[in-house]
C-alpha positions as CSV (number, residue, x, y, z in Angstrom):
1,M,100.8,-12.3,55.3
2,K,101.4,-9.3,57.5
3,S,98.6,-6.8,58.0
4,R,99.2,-3.2,57.1
5,T,99.3,-2.4,60.8
6,A,102.0,-4.9,61.3
7,V,104.0,-3.5,58.4
8,L,103.7,0.0,59.8
9,S,105.0,-1.3,63.1
10,D,108.2,-2.4,61.4
11,P,111.1,-1.2,63.7
12,L,112.7,0.8,60.9
13,L,109.6,3.0,60.2
14,D,109.0,6.2,62.2
15,R,105.6,7.4,61.1
16,M,103.2,7.6,58.3
17,L,103.8,10.9,56.4
18,L,101.0,10.4,53.7
19,S,98.1,8.1,54.0
20,P,96.7,6.0,51.1
21,D,93.7,8.3,51.0
22,E,95.8,11.5,50.7
23,I,97.8,9.9,47.9
24,A,94.7,8.8,46.1
25,D,93.1,12.2,46.3
26,K,96.3,13.9,45.0
27,A,96.5,11.4,42.1
28,E,92.9,12.2,41.2
29,E,93.6,16.0,41.4
30,L,96.7,15.8,39.3
31,G,95.1,13.6,36.8
32,A,92.2,16.1,36.3
33,A,94.8,18.9,35.8
34,I,96.8,16.9,33.3
35,T,93.6,15.9,31.4
36,R,92.6,19.6,31.1
37,D,96.1,20.8,30.1
38,Y,96.9,18.0,27.6
39,D,93.5,17.8,25.9
40,G,94.0,17.3,22.1
41,R,97.7,16.6,22.4
42,D,99.7,13.4,21.7
43,L,100.7,12.6,25.3
44,V,103.3,10.1,26.5
45,L,103.8,9.4,30.2
46,L,107.3,8.4,31.0
47,T,108.7,7.2,34.3
48,V,112.0,6.0,35.6
49,L,111.9,2.4,36.9
50,R,111.3,1.3,39.6
51,G,110.1,3.9,42.0
52,G,107.8,5.9,39.7
53,L,105.9,2.8,38.5
54,I,103.3,2.8,41.3
55,F,102.5,6.5,41.1
56,L,102.3,6.2,37.3
57,A,99.9,3.3,37.5
58,D,97.5,5.2,39.8
59,L,97.9,8.6,38.1
60,C,97.2,7.3,34.6
61,R,93.8,6.0,35.6
62,H,92.8,9.5,36.5
63,I,93.9,11.0,33.1
64,D,90.9,10.9,30.8
65,L,92.8,11.1,27.5
66,S,94.3,8.7,25.0
67,L,97.9,8.4,25.9
68,T,100.9,6.0,25.8
69,M,103.4,5.1,28.5
70,D,107.1,4.4,28.3
71,F,109.8,3.5,30.8
72,M,113.5,4.2,31.3
73,A,115.9,2.8,33.9
74,I,118.9,4.7,35.0
75,S,121.7,4.1,37.5
76,S,123.7,6.7,39.3
77,Y,127.2,6.0,40.4
78,A,130.1,7.9,41.9
79,G,133.7,7.6,40.9
80,G,135.6,10.8,40.0
81,G,132.2,12.7,40.2
82,A,128.7,11.6,40.0
83,A,127.5,10.2,36.7
84,V,124.2,8.8,35.3
85,R,123.9,5.8,33.0
86,I,120.8,4.8,31.1
87,T,120.3,1.0,31.6
88,K,116.9,0.8,29.8
89,D,116.0,3.3,27.1
90,L,112.6,4.2,25.7
91,D,110.9,1.8,23.4
92,D,109.2,4.4,21.3
93,A,110.3,7.7,19.7
94,I,109.2,10.9,21.4
95,E,109.9,13.4,18.6
96,N,107.0,15.9,18.2
97,R,105.1,14.3,21.2
98,H,104.2,15.9,24.5
99,V,106.3,14.1,27.2
100,L,105.3,14.2,30.8
101,I,107.9,12.7,33.1
102,I,106.2,11.1,36.1
103,E,108.5,11.0,39.2
104,D,107.9,9.5,42.6
105,I,110.3,11.9,44.3
106,I,112.6,14.8,43.4
107,D,115.3,15.8,45.8
108,T,118.6,17.2,44.4
109,G,117.2,17.2,40.9
110,L,120.5,16.3,39.4
111,T,119.4,13.0,37.9
112,L,116.2,14.4,36.5
113,N,118.0,17.4,35.1
114,Y,120.4,15.1,33.2
115,L,117.5,13.0,32.0
116,M,115.6,16.0,30.7
117,G,118.7,17.1,28.8
118,V,118.9,13.7,27.1
119,L,115.2,13.7,26.3
120,R,115.3,17.3,24.8
121,Q,117.8,16.1,22.3
122,R,115.1,13.8,20.9
123,R,113.0,16.8,20.0
124,P,109.7,16.3,21.8
125,A,107.0,18.9,21.2
126,S,107.2,19.6,25.0
127,I,108.6,18.1,28.1
128,E,107.2,18.6,31.6
129,V,107.5,17.0,35.0
130,C,104.9,15.7,37.4
131,T,106.1,14.5,40.8
132,L,104.3,13.0,43.7
133,L,106.9,14.2,46.3
134,D,109.1,17.2,46.2
135,K,111.9,17.4,48.7
136,D,112.9,20.9,47.6
137,A,115.2,21.5,50.7
138,R,117.8,19.3,48.9
139,R,117.4,20.9,45.5
140,I,120.6,21.6,43.6
141,A,119.4,21.8,40.0
142,E,116.6,24.1,39.2
143,L,113.8,22.2,37.6
144,P,110.4,23.3,36.2
145,I,107.8,21.2,38.0
146,A,104.5,21.6,36.3
147,Y,102.6,19.2,38.6
148,R,103.5,18.8,42.2
149,G,101.8,16.4,44.6
150,F,103.3,17.2,48.1
151,R,106.3,19.1,49.4
152,I,107.9,17.0,52.0
153,P,110.6,17.6,54.7
154,D,114.2,16.6,54.3
155,R,113.7,13.0,55.6
156,F,114.3,9.7,54.0
157,V,110.9,8.2,53.0
158,V,109.7,4.8,51.9
159,G,106.6,3.3,50.6
160,Y,104.4,3.8,47.5
161,G,107.3,2.9,45.2
162,L,110.1,4.3,47.4
163,D,112.5,1.8,49.0
164,L,115.3,1.2,51.3
165,G,117.5,-1.6,49.9
166,G,114.5,-2.9,47.9
167,R,112.2,-3.0,50.9
168,F,108.9,-1.1,51.5
169,R,108.0,-0.3,47.8
170,N,104.7,-2.1,48.3
171,L,103.5,0.0,51.2
172,P,100.3,1.9,50.2
173,F,101.4,4.9,52.2
174,V,104.6,7.0,52.5
175,A,106.4,6.8,55.8
176,T,109.6,8.2,57.3
177,L,112.3,6.1,58.7
178,K,113.6,6.3,62.2
179,D,116.6,8.7,62.5
180,E,118.9,5.9,63.7
181,V,118.3,3.9,60.6
182,M,120.0,6.5,58.4
183,G,122.7,7.0,61.0
């Protein structure tokens, strides 16, 4: 098994952008805010698989409320314009429930904007967004982000659920890739 130092020295990684401690502190801070804001409400945390799963798992342990969780999977594809397809839908109804979408990263916002439109048709009591990472330099769709962890530069990042071809999701930190990796 490689040590964390050996993984960080992977030739594709540039540098650590956010440490495990910084991420843990932010999850605790966001969890406290969500606990305060959703007290007394029927809360469902929803994330899009796979990237958001790690942040959701850590964040929910800092939310001191009764809540449920649900998951969706979507795929984006191009071909005569970009499109989004739901490949795994919610298991439970969200009508009259307070939905908080937990995202690992938001960049252009197009996919999340589409997803929020789909979910609004299901008549939740409210729908808000919590993201660990906000790459707002790439934003195309305007989105209301109620809970924001970190604003990050316009760099490709991996770790803590984020991947490159399936690799690096298990890193306990967020790292940038070397420029030559993304060409």
